[in-house]
N, C-alpha and C positions, 0 to 999 in steps of 0.2 A: 503610593501612586494615587493621585486624585481620581475620582470616579470618571470624570470626563475623559481623561487620558486612557484609563483602563478600557472603557467601553468603545472608544474610538479605535484602539489598537485591536480590538476583536472584530473590527470590520463593520460596525453598525453605522458608520458615517465619519465625516471629518469631525474634529473637535468642535467646530462651530455648529455642525449638525447635531451633535450629541448635547451640547449646551442648550440648544433650542428644545430638544426632547425633554430635558429637565424642566425647562420653563413651562412646557405644555403638560407636565405632570405624568409623562409616559414612563418614567423610571420610578419604580416602587419597590418596597420590600415584599417578602412572602405573604404578609398580612394585608397588602394593598395600600399601605401607608406611603404617601409620596416621599421620595428621597430628594435631597439637595446635593449639589455638586461637592460640597465639603463634608458630607456625612461620612462616618466610618462604619462600614457594614461588611459582614462576611460575604465573600463572593457568591456562595451558595444561596444567599438570601435575596439576591438582587433579581428583579424582574424587569423585563422590557416589554411593554404592551401586554403585561400579564404572563409572559412566557419567561422561563428561567434563562438567565444569562448564559451564553455559550461558555464552555470550559475555558480555564485560563491557559496560558502558555505552558508547554510541556505535554501536550496531548499526543496520543498515537491512535490513529483510525485504521480500521480494517475494512476494506471494500471488496465485494465480489464484482470485479471489473467485467463488464460484458464485452462481447465482440463489437468491433466497429468504433471504439473510442480510443483516443490517443493519450498517452501519459505526457502531456505537454500543457503549457499555459496558453500557447498560441498555436493554432492549427486551423486550416480552412474548414475542417469537419468538427465533429464533437470531441470534446476533451473530458478527461475524468473529473475535472473541477466543475463541469456542468452538472454533475450528479450530486454535488454538495450544495448547501445553501450559498447563495452568491457572496455573502460576506466572508465565507471561508477563503475565498480567493484573495482577499486583501487584508487578511490578518497580519499583524506585526508582533512577533517574528513570523515570517512566511511559512505556510504549510507546504511541504514538499513531498513528492513520492519517494519511497525508499526503494531505489532501483526502478526498473521500468518493465512493463509488459507491452509488446508491440500491438498494433491495432487488431491483428488477427489472433491474438492470444487472450483467453479469458482467465478468470480465477482470482486468487488471493493477492491483493495489492495493499501495501501499507503506506500510510502518510504520517509524517510527524513534523513538528516545528522545533524539535529538540535536535540541534545539529550534532551534538556529542553522541546522542543515541543513534542517530542516522548513520554516522560514520562507524560506530561500533557494530551495527548490524551488517553493513556492506563490506567491512574490512575483511580481506582474505584471512587474516589471523583468527577471525571469529569462527571460521569453518562451519558456518550455518548451512544446513542442508535445505535445498529447495526441491520440492517434489512436483513432477509434472506427469500428467496423463496425456498420451498422444495416440491418435489414430493415424495409420499409415496408408499410403496409396498401394503398397504391395505387401505381400506376406514377408515376414522376417526370414532371413536366410538360415539363421541358426547360430551364427558365430558372433552376433552383435554383443551378446552378454559378456563374453570373454574379452572382446575388443575394447568395450567401454570400461571394463574393470582393470585393464592392463596398465593404464597410465602412459600409454605410448601413442595414443591417437593424436595425430597432428591435423588441425584444421587448415583449410586452404588459406594462404597468405599469412600464416602465423609461424612463429619460430620456436614456440614452447609447446610441448605436448600437454594435453588436458590431464588434469588430475583424475584418478580413478573414479568412476561413476557406477552406480548400481542400477541394473536394468532388470525389471520384473516383467515377464511375458504374461499378459492377461488373456490374450487371444492372438491368432496369427497376425492380426494387424492392429492390435491394441496393446499398449505397453505403459508401464509406470517407470519413470526414470528419475533417480535421485542424484543431484549434483551439488557440489559445494562451491562452484565458481559461478560467475555471472558474465561470461563473455558475450559479445554481441551475437544475438540470435543463436545462442549456443546449441540448444536442443535441436533446432531445425538443421543446423550445420552438421551436427553429429550424425544424424540419420542420412543427410545428403552425402556424407563421406562414405556411407555404405551402399550408395546407389538408390536410396529410397527417398520418399518425400512425405513430409508431415502434412496431413490434411486438416486435422484439428488438434489444438494444443490448449491445455488448461493447467494452471498451477494450482495444486490442491493443498500444499502445506509449505510453511516456512518454519524450519525447526520443528518444534512440537506443536505449533499453532496450525490448526487445520481449518479448511473451508467446509464448514458443516452448518446445515440449517439455514442457509442464506440463499436468496434469489439474486440473479444478475441485477446489478445496479444498487443493491442494498449495501448499507455501511453502518458501522457503529463504533463508538469509542471503546478502546480496550482498557480494562482495569489492570491493576498491578499484576495479578496472577496471570492474565493473558499475555502481558508483555514479557513476563518471565519465561513463558513457554516458548517464545521465539528462540531462546538460547538453549532449549532442551533438545535432545535427539529426536529426529523425526520418527513417528510411530508407523513405520512401514515394514 
């Protein structure tokens, strides 16, 4: 792939824009030597305005999604892509969220431009556990753990019961819930089915990958070991 096309696909501008950047000497190698559009150079050695070139296609990002932002590309309010460099929004192939968290849910959110990997993660066959911590409006009644684990709970307007889920009671109104499905607003609807209301909700793990050491709005690229942890059992 010619360098112009490579850099344009990473969102730095149109091919015309990137060709102009080459003419201006803004594309260099790691030693500061100016590169030309037909040069052959390792991706890791390319610099744009002195900064390393963004990673190539096939990336996986992990974000601590804050409250008040939407997992969408177009929304009247703030969206998760606003927390990434602007060029990440126009990469080709496109960077997509792996599932969604609603506006009022914070926590671990994944992005990837690898469609095969995305579908592998969200496929029901993968049986990947998602872990949430919830604070509730009312004290637990005491039978929620058995109900959620039974595999018989039916959500309103659905015809198939939920798969068994694990509930850990951390306090009378504070719980940890581990689920392997991803139905619409599932955690909130599960507690609503018991007559309770979720006041705060945070996803703390996807598989063995945990939300640790990050602040709301922070993100980083996952390495191979971190990606592998997505497919490991949750440590709860």
